TORPASE-307421 format. One record per residue: residue in three letters; x, y, z of N, C-alpha, C, CB in turn. Coordinates in Angstrom, 3 decimals, always signed. Glycine has a CB too. Example, Ala and Ser with C-alpha at 12.3 -4.5 7.8 and 13.67 -1.06 7.14 Angstrom:
# TORPASE-307421
fike, n.px, n.py, n.pz, ca.px, ca.py, ca.pz, c.px, c.py, c.pz, cb.px, cb.py, cb.pz
ALA, +13.190, -5.690, +7.800, +12.300, -4.500, +7.800, +13.200, -3.300, +7.800, +11.308, -4.473, +9.046;
SER, +12.850, -2.250, +7.080, +13.670, -1.060, +7.140, +12.900, +0.030, +7.870, +14.084, -0.598, +5.725;
//
This chain:
# TORPASE-307421
fike, n.px, n.py, n.pz, ca.px, ca.py, ca.pz, c.px, c.py, c.pz, cb.px, cb.py, cb.pz
MET, +126.648, +73.091, +112.030, +127.089, +73.270, +110.663, +126.007, +72.701, +109.745, +128.472, +72.581, +110.417;
ASP, +125.665, +73.462, +108.740, +124.622, +72.963, +107.845, +125.205, +71.970, +106.828, +123.936, +74.139, +107.114;
LEU, +124.332, +71.184, +106.245, +124.730, +70.103, +105.351, +125.471, +70.624, +104.117, +123.506, +69.308, +104.922;
ALA, +125.056, +71.743, +103.567, +125.708, +72.293, +102.372, +127.159, +72.667, +102.671, +124.936, +73.527, +101.854;
TYR, +127.397, +73.265, +103.828, +128.761, +73.646, +104.207, +129.616, +72.398, +104.425, +128.751, +74.521, +105.486;
ARG, +129.043, +71.385, +105.057, +129.766, +70.128, +105.276, +130.156, +69.499, +103.940, +128.906, +69.142, +106.102;
GLU, +129.225, +69.459, +103.014, +129.502, +68.893, +101.695, +130.570, +69.702, +100.955, +128.217, +68.834, +100.862;
GLU, +130.561, +71.012, +101.122, +131.575, +71.868, +100.503, +132.967, +71.523, +101.053, +131.248, +73.367, +100.752;
ILE, +133.058, +71.348, +102.357, +134.334, +70.972, +102.975, +134.805, +69.625, +102.436, +134.201, +70.916, +104.516;
ILE, +133.917, +68.661, +102.403, +134.269, +67.319, +101.922, +134.724, +67.370, +100.468, +133.071, +66.358, +102.068;
ASN, +133.982, +68.070, +99.629, +134.342, +68.157, +98.215, +135.677, +68.873, +98.011, +133.246, +68.876, +97.440;
ASN, +135.909, +69.959, +98.749, +137.183, +70.686, +98.627, +138.352, +69.811, +99.068, +137.149, +71.983, +99.463;
ALA, +138.179, +69.099, +100.174, +139.250, +68.230, +100.660, +139.541, +67.106, +99.666, +138.879, +67.641, +102.026;
LYS, +138.497, +66.511, +99.111, +138.689, +65.454, +98.119, +139.405, +65.981, +96.880, +137.341, +64.844, +97.726;
GLU, +139.069, +67.189, +96.461, +139.718, +67.796, +95.296, +141.218, +67.999, +95.554, +139.047, +69.148, +94.948;
ILE, +141.544, +68.466, +96.747, +142.948, +68.640, +97.104, +143.667, +67.294, +97.103, +143.077, +69.317, +98.481;
LEU, +143.057, +66.289, +97.716, +143.669, +64.963, +97.769, +143.868, +64.384, +96.370, +142.809, +64.019, +98.609;
ASP, +142.927, +64.636, +95.462, +143.037, +64.140, +94.091, +144.181, +64.818, +93.335, +141.720, +64.358, +93.347;
ASP, +144.539, +66.041, +93.738, +145.567, +66.805, +93.042, +146.991, +66.524, +93.508, +145.288, +68.249, +93.196;
ILE, +147.154, +65.813, +94.611, +148.501, +65.543, +95.110, +148.859, +64.074, +94.895, +148.613, +65.911, +96.606;
PRO, +150.150, +63.788, +94.727, +150.552, +62.379, +94.541, +150.225, +61.531, +95.767, +152.055, +62.289, +94.240;
ASN, +150.032, +60.243, +95.558, +149.672, +59.325, +96.641, +150.735, +59.233, +97.727, +149.417, +57.955, +96.082;
TYR, +151.990, +59.498, +97.376, +153.057, +59.385, +98.367, +153.186, +60.626, +99.256, +154.369, +59.128, +97.668;
VAL, +152.400, +61.648, +99.000, +152.405, +62.860, +99.815, +151.332, +62.732, +100.895, +152.165, +64.130, +98.937;
ILE, +151.721, +63.033, +102.126, +150.758, +63.025, +103.233, +150.319, +64.460, +103.499, +151.374, +62.379, +104.526;
LEU, +149.054, +64.700, +103.379, +148.494, +66.017, +103.640, +148.201, +66.151, +105.130, +147.211, +66.251, +102.801;
LEU, +148.759, +67.167, +105.740, +148.503, +67.453, +107.147, +147.554, +68.643, +107.208, +149.837, +67.742, +107.931;
ALA, +146.349, +68.418, +107.713, +145.351, +69.486, +107.814, +145.541, +70.232, +109.132, +143.905, +68.911, +107.711;
ALA, +145.873, +71.506, +109.046, +145.989, +72.344, +110.243, +144.587, +72.780, +110.632, +146.927, +73.589, +109.999;
VAL, +144.181, +72.475, +111.858, +142.787, +72.678, +112.243, +142.595, +73.678, +113.380, +142.188, +71.373, +112.636;
LYS, +143.605, +74.491, +113.617, +143.477, +75.507, +114.666, +142.249, +76.365, +114.382, +144.761, +76.393, +114.753;
THR, +141.432, +76.566, +115.357, +140.182, +77.354, +115.333, +139.043, +76.678, +114.564, +140.451, +78.711, +114.720;
ARG, +139.220, +75.453, +114.104, +138.145, +74.759, +113.386, +137.295, +73.956, +114.356, +138.721, +73.835, +112.295;
SER, +136.046, +73.775, +114.003, +135.126, +73.036, +114.870, +135.333, +71.528, +114.716, +133.663, +73.409, +114.548;
VAL, +134.812, +70.790, +115.670, +134.855, +69.334, +115.611, +134.138, +68.850, +114.356, +134.219, +68.712, +116.877;
GLN, +133.038, +69.489, +114.006, +132.273, +69.085, +112.819, +133.080, +69.299, +111.536, +130.952, +69.871, +112.744;
GLU, +133.832, +70.403, +111.464, +134.662, +70.654, +110.284, +135.783, +69.619, +110.177, +135.254, +72.076, +110.337;
VAL, +136.393, +69.299, +111.301, +137.464, +68.298, +111.307, +136.900, +66.933, +110.920, +138.147, +68.227, +112.700;
ASP, +135.748, +66.601, +111.439, +135.102, +65.337, +111.078, +134.848, +65.268, +109.576, +133.780, +65.169, +111.846;
ALA, +134.478, +66.374, +108.965, +134.207, +66.403, +107.522, +135.471, +66.133, +106.710, +133.611, +67.757, +107.121;
VAL, +136.605, +66.726, +107.091, +137.829, +66.478, +106.315, +138.308, +65.038, +106.499, +138.942, +67.463, +106.732;
ILE, +138.072, +64.475, +107.675, +138.423, +63.068, +107.882, +137.536, +62.193, +107.006, +138.279, +62.669, +109.380;
GLN, +136.259, +62.521, +106.941, +135.351, +61.761, +106.074, +135.799, +61.846, +104.614, +133.903, +62.281, +106.218;
ALA, +136.390, +62.967, +104.228, +136.861, +63.141, +102.853, +138.115, +62.332, +102.559, +137.129, +64.601, +102.582;
GLY, +138.810, +61.879, +103.616, +139.990, +61.051, +103.397, +141.288, +61.602, +103.955, +140.158, +60.832, +101.967;
ILE, +141.252, +62.756, +104.577, +142.457, +63.297, +105.199, +142.698, +62.522, +106.491, +142.323, +64.844, +105.475;
THR, +143.928, +62.025, +106.651, +144.218, +61.129, +107.770, +145.176, +61.713, +108.807, +144.787, +59.855, +107.246;
HIS, +145.703, +62.902, +108.552, +146.636, +63.530, +109.492, +146.139, +64.933, +109.824, +148.082, +63.582, +108.901;
ILE, +145.933, +65.159, +111.112, +145.373, +66.410, +111.610, +146.415, +67.058, +112.525, +144.011, +66.170, +112.369;
GLY, +146.666, +68.350, +112.350, +147.633, +69.053, +113.185, +146.968, +70.122, +114.025, +148.718, +69.672, +112.331;
HIS, +147.408, +70.220, +115.269, +146.838, +71.201, +116.186, +147.929, +71.770, +117.075, +145.719, +70.572, +117.041;
ASN, +147.811, +73.042, +117.453, +148.797, +73.683, +118.313, +148.492, +73.519, +119.788, +148.889, +75.136, +117.983;
TYR, +147.219, +73.543, +120.147, +146.851, +73.608, +121.552, +146.059, +72.380, +121.982, +146.049, +74.866, +121.826;
VAL, +146.586, +71.682, +122.969, +145.940, +70.470, +123.446, +144.547, +70.777, +123.992, +146.797, +69.798, +124.521;
GLN, +144.412, +71.903, +124.683, +143.108, +72.243, +125.264, +142.042, +72.366, +124.190, +143.199, +73.547, +126.056;
GLU, +142.398, +72.901, +123.022, +141.424, +73.028, +121.934, +141.227, +71.698, +121.211, +141.874, +74.104, +120.937;
ALA, +142.257, +70.876, +121.190, +142.182, +69.606, +120.468, +141.498, +68.507, +121.276, +143.569, +69.155, +120.080;
ALA, +141.506, +68.628, +122.591, +140.965, +67.560, +123.441, +139.552, +67.128, +123.058, +140.970, +68.009, +124.874;
PRO, +138.616, +68.054, +122.781, +137.273, +67.601, +122.390, +137.265, +66.835, +121.059, +136.338, +68.797, +122.289;
MET, +138.255, +67.114, +120.205, +138.304, +66.451, +118.902, +138.781, +65.012, +119.022, +139.212, +67.218, +117.954;
ILE, +139.552, +64.735, +120.053, +140.137, +63.409, +120.197, +139.055, +62.342, +120.278, +141.027, +63.351, +121.436;
GLN, +137.980, +62.617, +120.988, +136.887, +61.652, +121.099, +136.207, +61.426, +119.756, +135.863, +62.127, +122.127;
VAL, +136.061, +62.472, +118.952, +135.408, +62.360, +117.644, +136.326, +61.680, +116.638, +134.993, +63.748, +117.127;
ILE, +137.603, +62.054, +116.660, +138.561, +61.518, +115.695, +138.802, +60.035, +115.937, +139.884, +62.288, +115.767;
GLY, +138.955, +59.669, +117.203, +139.222, +58.267, +117.523, +140.440, +57.773, +116.783, +138.020, +57.396, +117.187;
ASN, +140.323, +56.619, +116.151, +141.448, +56.078, +115.396, +141.294, +56.293, +113.890, +141.600, +54.600, +115.690;
ARG, +140.414, +57.199, +113.507, +140.209, +57.464, +112.078, +141.272, +58.368, +111.483, +138.857, +58.083, +111.860;
ALA, +142.024, +59.070, +112.335, +143.075, +59.965, +111.855, +144.136, +60.095, +112.923, +142.504, +61.355, +111.478;
CYS, +145.287, +60.540, +112.506, +146.396, +60.769, +113.418, +146.380, +62.248, +113.801, +147.769, +60.354, +112.771;
LEU, +146.276, +62.537, +115.083, +146.269, +63.914, +115.567, +147.666, +64.264, +116.039, +145.231, +64.111, +116.708;
LEU, +148.280, +65.257, +115.402, +149.643, +65.667, +115.703, +149.647, +66.997, +116.429, +150.476, +65.757, +114.424;
TYR, +150.616, +67.168, +117.327, +150.742, +68.396, +118.110, +152.121, +68.997, +117.883, +150.503, +68.123, +119.620;
THR, +152.243, +70.295, +118.125, +153.566, +70.905, +118.168, +154.266, +70.434, +119.428, +153.478, +72.460, +118.123;
SER, +155.566, +70.618, +119.503, +156.297, +70.178, +120.696, +155.813, +70.918, +121.936, +157.807, +70.392, +120.512;
ASP, +155.467, +72.188, +121.799, +154.931, +72.943, +122.942, +153.611, +72.347, +123.393, +154.743, +74.432, +122.579;
ALA, +152.786, +71.961, +122.459, +151.490, +71.388, +122.827, +151.676, +70.042, +123.507, +150.593, +71.238, +121.589;
ALA, +152.639, +69.257, +123.063, +152.882, +67.950, +123.683, +153.282, +68.121, +125.141, +153.977, +67.177, +122.918;
ASP, +154.019, +69.177, +125.461, +154.395, +69.446, +126.847, +153.171, +69.715, +127.711, +155.353, +70.632, +126.917;
GLU, +152.104, +70.231, +127.110, +150.907, +70.566, +127.841, +150.020, +69.352, +128.130, +150.134, +71.588, +127.080;
LEU, +150.369, +68.188, +127.584, +149.545, +66.996, +127.782, +149.500, +66.543, +129.227, +150.051, +65.876, +126.927;
ASP, +150.519, +66.864, +130.012, +150.503, +66.485, +131.417, +149.269, +67.076, +132.083, +151.793, +66.954, +132.132;
GLY, +148.490, +66.233, +132.699, +147.312, +66.703, +133.417, +146.061, +66.816, +132.575, +147.597, +68.011, +134.014;
VAL, +146.148, +66.581, +131.266, +144.965, +66.645, +130.408, +144.372, +65.255, +130.317, +145.313, +67.200, +128.991;
ASP, +143.117, +65.119, +130.708, +142.438, +63.827, +130.683, +141.910, +63.565, +129.290, +141.293, +63.778, +131.717;
LEU, +142.550, +62.632, +128.577, +142.126, +62.289, +127.238, +141.367, +60.984, +127.315, +143.330, +62.187, +126.265;
//
């Protein structure tokens, strides 16, 4: 991902966060997004990330670490058995 695109993601996410009240938690749906894109929204201040498929989210877990909360659908949580995180 080039730097201009990363900055665009960060600026857009910050703009969204500035427009919502502090008591609202924004959940970023990241299906089909790259690890770099998810890292950019976390850098912008988004702290809750949602994903449908554990297999696609597994590589993000190492990058996200404890900087954000990664949430799964109930179907995806069932798939955690046998996935080495």
